[in-house]
N, C-alpha and C positions, 0 to 999 in steps of 0.2 A: 504494500500500500504506500503511495507517495507520502513523503513527509516534508514539512517545512524546516527551514533552518531555525536555530535558536534565536529568540527575539533580540539578543545582543547584536545580531547581524545588521539591525537598523543603525545602531551606533557605528559599527564598522563601515557601513556604506556611507554614513554621514562624514566620517573622517576621510574616506576616499574622495567624496565629492568636494569637500572643503579643500583638499590638496589640488584637485583639478581646477577649481575656480578661484584659487587664492589671488591670482593676478587681476582678474576682472573685479574681484571684491576690493582690492587695493586701489584700482583705478577709479571705481565709483566713489569710494570714500574720499580719495584725494581731490577729485573734481567737484564733489558735492559737499565739501566740508563745511562751508558757510551757509548752505541751503537749509531752510527749516524742515524740508521734507526728507532729509537724510535718515532719521530714525524710521520713518515709514518704509523707505526703500530697503533698509537692513531687515526690518521685520518681514516684508514680503519675500525677500530673498531667503531668509531662514525658513519661512513656511513652505516655500517652493522646494527647498532641499529636503526638508523633513517629509514632504509629500512624495517626492521621488523615491527616497529611501524606503518609505513604508510600502509604496506600491511595488517596488522591486522585491521586497521581502514577501509580500502576499503572492506574487506570481512565480516565485522561485520554489520549486519542489525537486526532490531527489528520491530515488528508490534503489535499494540494493537487492536485486533479484537473485535467483540461483545461478544465473549465467552472466549477468552484466550489471553495470551501473547505468541507471537511466536518470538524466537530468533535464528538466524543463525550466527555461528562464527567458527573460527579455520582456520589455514593456512595449515598445513600438514594433520591434522585430522579434518574434518568438523563435526560440531555438530549442531543438530537441536533440540531445546527445545520448548515444547508445554505445557504451564502451564494454566489450567483452573482457572478462577478467584475464584471460590468457593473452590478451594483447597489451596489457599494462606493462610498461617498461620500468617506471619508477613511481614511487609514492612519497611525496614530501609533505611533512606537517610542520607548521609554524605556530608557536604559542606566544602571542604578544603578552606583555605584562598585564594588561587589563583582562585577559582571558583566563589567567591562571587561577584566580579564586573560584571560578565557575567550572573548571575542568573542561574548557573548550579549546578548540584548535582550528586552524585554517588548513585545509587539505588541497593539495595540487596533484593531479593525476596526469601522467604523461605516457603516451604511446610512441612508437617509432614514427608516426605520421603527423605529429603535432606541428603547429605553426612555429615559425622561427623564434619569436620573442614571447610566446605565452604557452602555458600547458594546454593539454587537450580539454581538461575540465577542472573547475575549481569549486570547492565547497567552502565558502568564506568563513562560516562559524557553525561548527557542529561539535557534538560531544566526542570525547576522546575514544569512546567505545566504537564509534564509526570507523576509526582508523584501524583498530584491532580486527573488526569484522572484515574490513576490506583486505587486510593482509592475509587472513585465513582463507578468504574466498579466492584470492589470486593464487596462493600457494596450492590450494586444492585443484584449481583449474589447470595450472601449469604442470602439476604432477599427476594428472589424471591417468595417463597410460600406465603408471606404475603404482596405482592406488593399492592393489592387493599386496604387493611386496612391502610397501611402506607401512602397512598396518602390522605386518608380521615382524618387521625389523624395528628395534627401539631407536628413538631419535638420537642423533649424534649429540655429544655434549656441546654446550655453547662455549665458543671461544670469545673471550672478552678482553678488551684493552681499555684502561682508564688512564687518562693523562695525569701525571703527578704534578703538584704545584711547582716543584723545582724544574721539571721539563717544560712546563708552560712558560715560566719566567725566562728560561733559556731561549725558547722559540721566539718570544716577544722581543727580547733584547737583541737577537741576531737577525731581526727582520730588516730587509733593505728598504722598508717603507719610509725610513728617515730621509732618504735622498729626495724623493718627490715632495715630501712634506717641507723640507728645507727650501726647496725651490719655490714652492707655493707661498711660504711665509715671506721669502724675499720679494716675490712678485707683488704680494699684498702690501708690503712696506713701500714699494715704489709707487703703487697706486695711491696709497695714503698721502704721499708727498704732493699729489695733485689737488689735495683738498685745502690748500692754503687759503683760497678765497672764502672758504666757509668756516675758518677757524679765527679766533681772536688774534690780532696782530701781535700782542704781547707774547702769546704762546709761540707763534711761528718764528718771531725774531729771536726769542731765547733759544729755540731749538736749533736755528741756523747758526747762532754763535757757538753753541755747544759742539755742533758738527765741525765747524771751522777750527776749533781748538783741539779737536780730537787727535790724539797721537796714534802711532802704530799699535801701541798696547790697547788703546781704547777701541780701535777698529777690530783688533783680534778678540777682545772681550765680547764685542757685539756678535761676531761670527760664532764664537763658542756658545753664546746665549741662544742664538737661533738654532744651532745644532742640538743643544740640550732640550729646548722646547719641542723640536721635531722628534727627538728620541722619546720624550715623555708621551707625546700624542700617539706616536706609532706603537709604543708599548701598551698604552691603555686600550687602543683599538684592537690589538691582537688578543689581549686578555679578555675583553668583552666578547669577541667573536668565538673564542675557543674555550670559554669558561666551562668547566666540568665536561670536557670532551670525552665521549665514550664511543667505542666501536665494538659491535658484537656480531657473531656469525652463528646462525642456527641452520644447520644443513646447508642449503644453497641460497640463504638469505643474509645479506649484509645490511646492518642498520647503523647509521652514525647519528649522534645527537650532540648538540653544542649550543652555547649562547647564554649570555647573562640577562640582557634586557628582553631579548626575543629568543625563545628556545626553538631551534630548527632541528628537525629529524628527517632523515632521508633513508628510505628502504629501497634496496636494489637487488635484483637477482644476480648471483655471482656469475652465471654464464653470460650475462648481458655486458660484462666488463669488456671493453675493447682493447685496452692496453694498460699496463702498469707503468708509472712514471716516477723516477727518483730525481728529486730536485735538490740542488745544493748551491746556495749562494757562496760567494768567496769567503765570507766570514764563517759560515757553517762548515765549509771545507776545512778551515783552519782548526776547528774544534771537533772534526770528524763526526759531524751530524748530518742527517738526511731527512727530508720531508717526503713521505710516501703518498702519492696521488694515483687516481685512476681516471681514464677517459671513459665517458659514458655516452650512450646514444640518447641523451636527454639534456634538458637545461636545468636539471636539479642543482648543478653547481654554478649557476649563472653569476653568483656573487663572488666566486672564488677567482684567484689569480689564474689567468689563461683558461677559465671556465672548466677546470678539472676539479673533481671531488677529492678533498683531502681525506685520506684514510687514517693516517697517523701524522700529526703535525711535526714531531721531532723524534728521531731515533738515532741511537748510536750505531756506528758503522757495523759493529759486530752483531747487531740484532736485526739488520735489514732483511736478510734472506730467510731467516726463520719466520719472521712475521709475514712476509710475502707468501710463503708456503702455508702458513696457518690460516690466512684470510682470503686467499684466492685459489684458483685451480692450477696455478703454476707450481706444481710440486717439485719440479726439477730445477727451479730457478737458483742461480748461483752467481758469484762474482765473475763477470765475463773477462775473457782474454781478448781484447779488441785488436782488430787489424787497423792500424793507424795510417796516417798520410805519409807519402814520400817527401823527399826534400823539395821537389818542385811545388807541390801543393802547400807545404809548410811556408815557403817563401811568399807565395801569393797572398796568404792570409796577412802576413806582416806588411807586405807592400800595400795592400788595400787599406789597412788601418792607418799607415803613415800618410798615404795620399789624402784620406779623409781628414786627418789632423791638420793638413796644410790649408784647408779651407778657412778656418778662423785665424791661423797663424800669419798668413801672408797679409791680410788687411791690417792686422795689429802691427806688423813690422813696418808697413808703409805709412800709416796715418797716426799711430799711437806711440811713436818713439818719444822718449827712451823706455817708457813703461811697457811698450809692446814687446820688448825682448823677453819679458816674463812668459809670454805665450810659448816660447820655445820649450818650456817645461812640459808641454803637451806631447812632445815627441817621444820621450821615454815612456809616458803613459800609454800612448798609442802603440808603441812597440810591444809593451807588456800585454795589452789587450789582444793584439794580433797573435802573439806567441801563445797566449792562453787559449784562444779559439782553436788554433791549429793543434795544439797538444791534446785537446779534449775531443777531437773529432775522430770517430772510428765506429766499427761495427763488428759483430760476430754472428755467425749462423750456427744454430744448434739443429743440425739436420735431423737427428734422431727424434727430437721432440717437436720439430716444426715450429721453432721459436727464433725470432730475429731480435738481436740487441742493436740498438741505434743510439749513438751518443754524440752530442755537440755541445760546444761552449760558446756563449754569446753574452756580451755585456756583464761579464763576471758572474755568470750563472751557468752551471753545468746541469744538463738534463740527460738522463738515461732512460730510453723507452724499451720496454720488454713487450713484444708484440707477437702473438700467435699468428701463423700464416693465414688462418681462416678469417682473421679480423682485419687483414689488410685489404682496403678497397681497390687500390690501384698503385702502380709504380711507374715512374717515368725517369728518363735520363736526358740531360740537356748539356750541350756544349757549344761554345762559340767556335768560329773557324780558327782562332788563335789557340784555344784549348785543345782542339783536335790535333794540331801539330805537336803538342806536348803529351798527347794521349791522356788528357784529363777530362773529367765530366762531373756534373752535379747530379746527385741521386735524390729524387723526391719520392717519399713514401706517404701515401694518403691513408689516414686512419679516421674512422668516423668519430666525431666529437660533437655533442649537442645535436643541432639540426644541420650541421655542416661537416667539415672535415678538418682535421689537424694535419698540416703538411710538415713532415719532418724532413728537413733538407740537410744532406751531408755534402759539403762543398769540396771541390778539388780532389775527389777520389781519382784513382787511375781508371782508365776505361776497363781494364781487366777486373778491377774490384767491383765496379758497377755491374758488369756483365755477370759476375759471380752471384750477386744478389738477385739479379733479374732471372737467371736460370733456376735458382732455387725457388723463387716465387712461382715460376711457371711449371715447376715439378720435374725439371730435367735433372739428371744425375751428373 
């Protein structure tokens, strides 16, 4: 029998409508500020939003049948959604702070055919028991061919990982989020300098005098202050995102749960994982730490870096392979012995990095002398980044297990992909006429991620190395 959402869905819809119409509201209030009818306009607008939210609640129904989820919704355009349980790719639940006292959640259901930027279906406010029922129905539908043996065989014990406070602190402190935050704070400071016309002259004059009297030590103190503020913001953001992070596996079901202000839970079938990814920033490499992620054919990880679902935020290098075997179907995963670049490919990485560094260096040397000479410091940095990228590019084929290891380094980030051959969508080789003379080529491996593809590119492999991967992918010996 069709059911309605919880009445709190009216409040959730009002919050969504308010966010959507915030700028029209600000415009109306700004332009009608001195008009006597402004309170009446605000009242009419509030009544209109409440009416839309109430009507949306009244017309929204859902039903969990024996075979599918059925959802009917829409005010002006009615929509009927019928989603069989065996087609469900991922189930994501979010519990905002105002839902917790009532035991309510927001559910998002995704299949392999969902739209690019939104899930197949959403239940904005339902009881948490709906999530449990949906999980059981999906598991029953997807295991239907083996129902008899499943009853006779006891369930596998649940594998569980819970992040420790010390590990969460390490993960937050070694995040590279400090770099874009520092740039953003610096940009904001430059924008604030354009507000002189709106500030008291006494304040701006005093500030300008202070800046003119600033010494090198004062400027260095300001830079350190900006970096510390960026570090603090980045640290707090990661703590809030991964607070009480847990990962559990029950048979072929993986479930992750995290978050302080908003509790996010994602359930995904293990066979639906497209690839396992090991991420290491330069700082985490120094401390021998790794972040374990997976590629999914869904947008369940749309708020993550590179849209990959984080399985375990931080692991010691000695624990990586045992955890991969414990939580995925890659039971033979191990530390790879990569085939790396030759001297010709190595040199091209360094050359490209140095040429890119010349773009800001040359204008500085021409128009900003003598201070422009400091830009020459970019050359050793560029050399180091090129050397890093070349040294961390490689691959290995595990023919017996039909698994491909792909690794590249870029912008001080090392990423290692572990991909079963059955999950590779396509493979391509590309080379310019100059690369052909040196027997070099770029190898592109296409892996499904979200509603698109993740293109893993290994640059400047030899033609023989690229052909080796291509022949393995096509099934030749």
